[in-house]
DSSP file (Angstrom, degrees, kcal/mol; ACC not computed):
  #  RESIDUE AA STRUCTURE BP1 BP2  ACC     N-H-->O    O-->H-N    N-H-->O    O-->H-N    TCO  KAPPA ALPHA  PHI   PSI    X-CA   Y-CA   Z-CA
    1    1 A X              0   0    0      0, 0.0     8,-1.3     0, 0.0     2,-0.3   0.000 360.0 360.0 360.0 123.1    0.0    0.0    0.0
    2    2 A X  B     -A    8   0A   0      6,-0.2     6,-0.2    92,-0.1     2,-0.1  -0.893 360.0-129.6-125.9 152.5    1.6    3.2   -1.1
    3    3 A X    >   -     0   0    0      4,-2.5     3,-1.8    -2,-0.3     4,-0.1  -0.303  43.9 -86.9 -90.6-176.5    0.7    6.9   -0.8
    4    4 A X  T 3  S+     0   0    0      1,-0.3    -1,-0.1     2,-0.1    -2,-0.0   0.691 124.7  61.1 -68.1 -18.1    0.7    9.4   -3.6
    5    5 A X  T 3  S-     0   0    0      2,-0.2    -1,-0.3     1,-0.0     3,-0.1   0.249 116.3-111.3 -90.6  13.4    4.4   10.2   -3.1
    6    6 A X  S <  S+     0   0    0     -3,-1.8     2,-0.4     1,-0.3    -2,-0.1   0.783  79.0 126.9  62.6  28.7    5.3    6.6   -3.9
    7    7 A X        -     0   0    0     -4,-0.1    -4,-2.5     1,-0.0    -1,-0.3  -0.889  65.7-106.1-112.0 147.8    6.4    6.0   -0.3
    8    8 A X  B     -A    2   0A   0     -2,-0.4    -6,-0.2    -6,-0.2     2,-0.1  -0.432  35.6-111.7 -71.2 145.0    5.1    3.2    1.8
    9    9 A X        -     0   0    0     -8,-1.3    -1,-0.1    -2,-0.1     2,-0.0  -0.441  34.2-109.2 -68.7 148.1    2.7    4.1    4.5
   10   10 A X     >  -     0   0    0      1,-0.1     4,-2.6    -2,-0.1     5,-0.2  -0.341  31.8-107.1 -68.1 163.3    3.9    3.6    8.1
   11   11 A X  H  > S+     0   0    0      1,-0.2     4,-2.2     2,-0.2     5,-0.2   0.903 122.8  52.9 -60.3 -39.8    2.4    0.8    9.9
   12   12 A X  H  > S+     0   0    0      1,-0.2     4,-2.3     2,-0.2    -1,-0.2   0.925 110.6  46.3 -60.8 -45.9    0.4    3.3   12.0
   13   13 A X  H  > S+     0   0    0      1,-0.2     4,-3.2     2,-0.2     5,-0.3   0.880 108.8  56.4 -65.0 -37.8   -1.0    4.9    8.8
   14   14 A X  H  X S+     0   0    0     -4,-2.6     4,-2.4     2,-0.2     5,-0.3   0.939 110.0  44.7 -58.6 -48.0   -1.8    1.5    7.3
   15   15 A X  H  X S+     0   0    0     -4,-2.2     4,-2.6     2,-0.2     5,-0.3   0.950 116.7  45.5 -61.4 -49.5   -3.9    0.6   10.3
   16   16 A X  H  X S+     0   0    0     -4,-2.3     4,-2.2     1,-0.2    -2,-0.2   0.930 116.1  44.3 -62.2 -48.0   -5.7    4.0   10.4
   17   17 A X  H  X S+     0   0    0     -4,-3.2     4,-2.5     2,-0.2    -1,-0.2   0.910 116.0  46.2 -66.6 -42.1   -6.3    4.2    6.7
   18   18 A X  H  X S+     0   0    0     -4,-2.4     4,-1.7    -5,-0.3    -1,-0.2   0.915 112.4  50.1 -69.0 -41.3   -7.5    0.6    6.3
   19   19 A X  H  <>S+     0   0    0     -4,-2.6     5,-2.6    -5,-0.3     4,-0.2   0.921 113.2  47.3 -60.3 -43.5   -9.8    0.8    9.4
   20   20 A X  H ><5S+     0   0    0     -4,-2.2     3,-1.4    -5,-0.3    -2,-0.2   0.903 108.6  54.0 -63.9 -42.6  -11.3    4.0    8.0
   21   21 A X  H 3<5S+     0   0    0     -4,-2.5    -1,-0.2     1,-0.3    -2,-0.2   0.825 110.7  46.9 -62.8 -30.9  -11.8    2.5    4.5
   22   22 A X  T 3<5S-     0   0    0     -4,-1.7    -1,-0.3    -5,-0.1    -2,-0.2   0.416 112.4-122.1 -90.0   1.4  -13.7   -0.4    6.1
   23   23 A X  T < 5 +     0   0    0     -3,-1.4     2,-0.4    -4,-0.2    -3,-0.2   0.877  59.5 151.9  58.9  40.9  -15.8    2.0    8.2
   24   24 A X      < -     0   0    0     -5,-2.6    -1,-0.2    -6,-0.1     2,-0.2  -0.799  40.8-133.7-100.4 143.9  -14.7    0.3   11.4
   25   25 A X     >  -     0   0    0     -2,-0.4     4,-1.7     1,-0.1     3,-0.4  -0.589  26.1-113.0 -87.4 157.6  -14.4    2.1   14.7
   26   26 A X  H  > S+     0   0    0      1,-0.2     4,-2.8    -2,-0.2     5,-0.2   0.878 118.6  58.1 -56.4 -37.4  -11.4    1.7   16.9
   27   27 A X  H  > S+     0   0    0      1,-0.2     4,-2.8     2,-0.2    -1,-0.2   0.869 102.4  53.0 -63.3 -36.7  -13.6   -0.1   19.4
   28   28 A X  H  > S+     0   0    0     -3,-0.4     4,-1.8     2,-0.2    -1,-0.2   0.913 112.1  44.5 -65.6 -42.0  -14.6   -2.7   16.8
   29   29 A X  H  X S+     0   0    0     -4,-1.7     4,-1.6     2,-0.2    -2,-0.2   0.924 113.8  51.3 -65.7 -43.7  -10.9   -3.5   16.0
   30   30 A X  H  X>S+     0   0    0     -4,-2.8     5,-2.3     1,-0.2     4,-0.8   0.916 108.6  50.5 -59.8 -45.1  -10.1   -3.5   19.8
   31   31 A X  H ><5S+     0   0    0     -4,-2.8     3,-0.6     1,-0.2    -1,-0.2   0.903 109.0  51.6 -61.1 -41.3  -12.9   -6.0   20.5
   32   32 A X  H 3<5S+     0   0    0     -4,-1.8    -1,-0.2     1,-0.2    -2,-0.2   0.818 117.2  38.9 -65.9 -30.7  -11.8   -8.3   17.7
   33   33 A X  H 3<5S-     0   0    0     -4,-1.6    -1,-0.2    -3,-0.2    -2,-0.2   0.421 110.3-121.3 -99.0   0.2   -8.2   -8.3   19.1
   34   34 A X  T <<5S+     0   0    0     -4,-0.8     2,-0.3    -3,-0.6    -3,-0.2   0.917  73.8 114.3  57.7  48.1   -9.4   -8.3   22.8
   35   35 A X  S   <S-     0   0    0     -5,-2.3    -1,-0.2    -8,-0.1     2,-0.2  -0.840  72.7 -87.9-132.4 171.9   -7.6   -5.1   23.7
   36   36 A X    >>  -     0   0    0     -2,-0.3     4,-1.2     1,-0.1     3,-0.9  -0.489  32.9-118.3 -79.7 154.9   -8.8   -1.7   24.7
   37   37 A X  H 3> S+     0   0    0      1,-0.3     4,-2.1     2,-0.2     5,-0.1   0.788 113.9  66.0 -63.4 -25.7   -9.7    0.9   22.1
   38   38 A X  H 3> S+     0   0    0      1,-0.2     4,-2.3     2,-0.2    -1,-0.3   0.882  97.0  55.2 -61.8 -37.3   -6.9    3.1   23.6
   39   39 A X  H <> S+     0   0    0     -3,-0.9     4,-2.3     2,-0.2    -1,-0.2   0.918 106.4  49.7 -62.0 -43.4   -4.4    0.5   22.4
   40   40 A X  H  X S+     0   0    0     -4,-1.2     4,-2.5     1,-0.2    -1,-0.2   0.907 109.5  52.4 -62.3 -40.9   -5.7    0.8   18.9
   41   41 A X  H  X S+     0   0    0     -4,-2.1     4,-1.7     1,-0.2    -1,-0.2   0.899 108.5  50.3 -60.3 -41.5   -5.4    4.5   19.1
   42   42 A X  H  X>S+     0   0    0     -4,-2.3     5,-1.8     2,-0.2     6,-1.1   0.906 110.5  49.4 -63.6 -41.5   -1.8    4.2   20.3
   43   43 A X  H ><5S+     0   0    0     -4,-2.3     3,-0.6     1,-0.2    -2,-0.2   0.918 111.8  48.7 -63.0 -42.5   -1.0    1.9   17.3
   44   44 A X  H 3<5S+     0   0    0     -4,-2.5    -1,-0.2     1,-0.2    -2,-0.2   0.780 113.7  46.3 -70.5 -26.2   -2.6    4.3   14.9
   45   45 A X  H 3<5S-     0   0    0     -4,-1.7    -1,-0.2    -5,-0.2    -2,-0.2   0.536 109.5-123.5 -90.1  -7.4   -0.7    7.3   16.4
   46   46 A X  T <<5S+     0   0    0     -4,-0.8    -3,-0.2    -3,-0.6    -4,-0.1   0.656  78.9 119.5  75.5  15.3    2.6    5.3   16.4
   47   47 A X  S   <S+     0   0    0     -5,-1.8     2,-0.3    -6,-0.2    -4,-0.2   0.677  78.0  24.4 -87.2 -17.4    3.1    5.8   20.1
   48   48 A X  S    S-     0   0    0     -6,-1.1     2,-0.3    -9,-0.1    -2,-0.2  -0.984  78.2-123.8-141.9 153.6    3.0    2.1   20.9
   49   49 A X        -     0   0    0     -2,-0.3     2,-0.2    -3,-0.1    -6,-0.1  -0.728  26.8-117.0 -96.0 146.4    3.8   -1.0   18.9
   50   50 A X        -     0   0    0     -2,-0.3     2,-0.2    -7,-0.1     5,-0.1  -0.540  37.2-102.3 -74.7 145.9    1.3   -3.9   18.5
   51   51 A X    >   -     0   0    0     -2,-0.2     3,-2.0     1,-0.1     4,-0.4  -0.516  29.2-126.3 -68.2 137.6    2.4   -7.2   19.9
   52   52 A X  G >  S+     0   0    0      1,-0.3     3,-1.3    -2,-0.2     4,-0.4   0.806 106.5  63.2 -59.3 -31.6    3.6   -9.4   17.1
   53   53 A X  G 3  S+     0   0    0      1,-0.3     4,-0.3     2,-0.1    -1,-0.3   0.664  98.8  56.9 -69.9 -13.0    1.2  -12.2   18.1
   54   54 A X  G <> S+     0   0    0     -3,-2.0     4,-2.5     1,-0.1    -1,-0.3   0.563  82.5  88.5 -90.1 -10.1   -1.7   -9.9   17.3
   55   55 A X  H <> S+     0   0    0     -3,-1.3     4,-2.7    -4,-0.4     5,-0.2   0.898  84.0  50.8 -60.0 -45.1   -0.7   -9.3   13.7
   56   56 A X  H  > S+     0   0    0     -4,-0.4     4,-1.9     1,-0.2    -1,-0.2   0.922 113.8  45.2 -61.0 -41.0   -2.5  -12.2   12.0
   57   57 A X  H  > S+     0   0    0     -4,-0.3     4,-2.5     2,-0.2    -1,-0.2   0.902 112.1  52.2 -68.1 -39.6   -5.8  -11.3   13.7
   58   58 A X  H  X S+     0   0    0     -4,-2.5     4,-2.5     1,-0.2    -2,-0.2   0.921 108.0  52.0 -60.4 -43.3   -5.3   -7.6   12.9
   59   59 A X  H  <>S+     0   0    0     -4,-2.7     5,-2.9     1,-0.2     4,-0.4   0.913 110.1  48.8 -59.1 -43.0   -4.7   -8.6    9.3
   60   60 A X  H ><5S+     0   0    0     -4,-1.9     3,-0.9     3,-0.2    -2,-0.2   0.923 111.5  48.7 -63.6 -43.9   -8.0  -10.6    9.3
   61   61 A X  H 3<5S+     0   0    0     -4,-2.5    -2,-0.2     1,-0.3    -1,-0.2   0.894 116.3  42.8 -63.1 -39.6  -10.0   -7.8   10.8
   62   62 A X  T 3<5S-     0   0    0     -4,-2.5    -1,-0.3    -5,-0.2    -2,-0.2   0.398 112.0-122.1 -88.5   3.4   -8.6   -5.3    8.3
   63   63 A X  T < 5 +     0   0    0     -3,-0.9     2,-0.3    -4,-0.4    -3,-0.2   0.917  65.9 135.1  56.4  48.8   -9.0   -7.8    5.5
   64   64 A X      < -     0   0    0     -5,-2.9     2,-0.4    -6,-0.1    33,-0.2  -0.838  67.9 -88.4-121.1 160.2   -5.4   -7.8    4.5
   65   65 A X     >  -     0   0    0     31,-1.7     4,-2.1    -2,-0.3     5,-0.2  -0.556  35.1-144.9 -68.2 124.1   -2.9  -10.5    3.7
   66   66 A X  H  > S+     0   0    0     -2,-0.4     4,-2.5     1,-0.2     5,-0.2   0.851  95.8  53.8 -66.8 -34.8   -1.4  -11.6    7.0
   67   67 A X  H  > S+     0   0    0      2,-0.2     4,-2.4     1,-0.2    -1,-0.2   0.910 110.0  48.2 -64.6 -40.3    2.1  -12.4    5.6
   68   68 A X  H  > S+     0   0    0      2,-0.2     4,-2.4     1,-0.2    -2,-0.2   0.899 111.8  49.3 -66.4 -40.0    2.3   -8.9    4.1
   69   69 A X  H  X S+     0   0    0     -4,-2.1     4,-2.4     2,-0.2    -2,-0.2   0.924 111.7  49.0 -65.0 -43.7    1.1   -7.2    7.3
   70   70 A X  H  X S+     0   0    0     -4,-2.5     4,-2.6     1,-0.2    -2,-0.2   0.914 112.1  48.4 -62.4 -42.8    3.7   -9.2    9.3
   71   71 A X  H  X S+     0   0    0     -4,-2.4     4,-2.7     2,-0.2    -1,-0.2   0.908 110.6  51.5 -63.5 -41.1    6.5   -8.3    6.8
   72   72 A X  H  X S+     0   0    0     -4,-2.4     4,-1.7     2,-0.2    -2,-0.2   0.923 112.1  46.5 -61.6 -44.4    5.4   -4.6    7.0
   73   73 A X  H  X>S+     0   0    0     -4,-2.4     4,-3.3     1,-0.2     5,-0.5   0.924 113.4  48.4 -64.7 -44.6    5.6   -4.7   10.8
   74   74 A X  H  X5S+     0   0    0     -4,-2.6     4,-2.0     1,-0.2     8,-0.4   0.911 108.7  53.9 -62.1 -42.0    8.9   -6.4   10.8
   75   75 A X  H  <5S+     0   0    0     -4,-2.7    -1,-0.2    -5,-0.2    -2,-0.2   0.893 119.6  33.6 -59.3 -39.9   10.4   -4.0    8.3
   76   76 A X  H  <5S+     0   0    0     -4,-1.7     3,-0.3    -5,-0.2    -2,-0.2   0.912 129.3  30.8 -83.9 -45.2    9.4   -1.0   10.4
   77   77 A X  H  <5S+     0   0    0     -4,-3.3    -3,-0.2     1,-0.2    -2,-0.2   0.789 133.3  23.9 -88.8 -29.7    9.8   -2.3   14.0
   78   78 A X     X< +     0   0    0     -4,-2.0     4,-2.5    -5,-0.5     3,-0.3  -0.536  66.1 164.9-136.6  67.1   12.6   -4.9   13.6
   79   79 A X  H  > S+     0   0    0     -3,-0.3     4,-2.6     1,-0.2     5,-0.2   0.829  76.4  52.7 -60.9 -34.7   14.6   -3.9   10.5
   80   80 A X  H  > S+     0   0    0      2,-0.2     4,-2.2     1,-0.2    -1,-0.2   0.912 111.4  46.2 -68.6 -40.0   17.7   -6.1   11.4
   81   81 A X  H  > S+     0   0    0     -3,-0.3     4,-2.3     2,-0.2    -2,-0.2   0.909 111.7  52.8 -64.9 -41.0   15.5   -9.1   11.8
   82   82 A X  H  X S+     0   0    0     -4,-2.5     4,-3.1    -8,-0.4     5,-0.4   0.938 110.3  47.3 -58.4 -47.2   13.7   -8.2    8.5
   83   83 A X  H  X S+     0   0    0     -4,-2.6     4,-2.1     1,-0.2    -1,-0.2   0.885 111.2  51.5 -62.8 -39.0   17.1   -8.0    6.7
   84   84 A X  H  < S+     0   0    0     -4,-2.2    -1,-0.2     1,-0.2    -2,-0.2   0.881 117.8  38.2 -65.5 -37.2   18.2  -11.3    8.2
   85   85 A X  H  < S+     0   0    0     -4,-2.3    -2,-0.2    -5,-0.1    -1,-0.2   0.889 133.3  19.7 -79.9 -40.8   15.0  -13.0    7.0
   86   86 A X  H  < S-     0   0    0     -4,-3.1     4,-0.4    -5,-0.2    -3,-0.2   0.482 101.3-122.7-115.9  -5.3   14.4  -11.4    3.6
   87   87 A X     <  -     0   0    0     -4,-2.1     3,-0.2    -5,-0.4    -1,-0.2   0.007  31.5 -78.8  82.7 167.8   17.8   -9.9    2.6
   88   88 A X  S    S+     0   0    0      1,-0.2    -1,-0.2    -4,-0.1    -4,-0.1   0.756 122.9  49.3 -79.5 -25.2   18.7   -6.4    1.7
   89   89 A X  S    S+     0   0    0     -3,-0.1     2,-0.7    -6,-0.1    -1,-0.2   0.623  88.5  91.2 -92.3 -12.9   17.4   -6.3   -1.8
   90   90 A X        -     0   0    0     -4,-0.4     2,-0.3    -3,-0.2    -4,-0.1  -0.749  57.6-162.5 -92.4 118.5   13.9   -7.7   -1.2
   91   91 A X        -     0   0    0     -2,-0.7     2,-0.1     1,-0.1     3,-0.1  -0.750  28.0-109.7 -91.0 142.1   11.2   -5.1   -0.5
   92   92 A X        -     0   0    0     -2,-0.3     2,-0.2   -21,-0.1     3,-0.1  -0.439  33.3-112.5 -69.3 145.8    8.0   -6.3    1.1
   93   93 A X        -     0   0    0     -2,-0.1   -21,-0.1     1,-0.1    -1,-0.1  -0.508  41.4 -97.7 -71.6 147.9    5.0   -6.3   -1.1
   94   94 A X        -     0   0    0     -2,-0.2    -1,-0.1     1,-0.1   -25,-0.1  -0.406  48.5 -93.3 -65.7 144.3    2.4   -3.8    0.0
   95   95 A X        -     0   0    0    -27,-0.2     2,-0.4   -94,-0.1    -1,-0.1  -0.306  48.8-159.1 -56.8 138.1   -0.4   -5.3    2.0
   96   96 A X              0   0    0     -3,-0.1   -31,-1.7   -31,-0.1   -28,-0.1  -0.897 360.0 360.0-124.2 152.6   -3.3   -6.3   -0.2
   97   97 A X              0   0    0     -2,-0.4    -1,-0.1   -33,-0.2    -2,-0.1   0.470 360.0 360.0 -75.6 360.0   -6.9   -6.9    0.5
């Protein structure tokens, strides 16, 4: 998923934009992941990171490919692990619906 400047969205922006596109409230996402709506707000503002074990469920709620969401999170939150797993030349595909 890319913005108009051909740059990838941050993980926070991805969550916020996709949730909005699906007309979901933060509380609905929170309920599906069994967290408080404040946690979803923190993820969308980039002030806190989502726990990695919640990524597959988040992908399902946002109707995105879970492997792409996991790669996007790893690329942003754990770049050295991402490089070790996927190499320096491989860019993650943008998350797709």
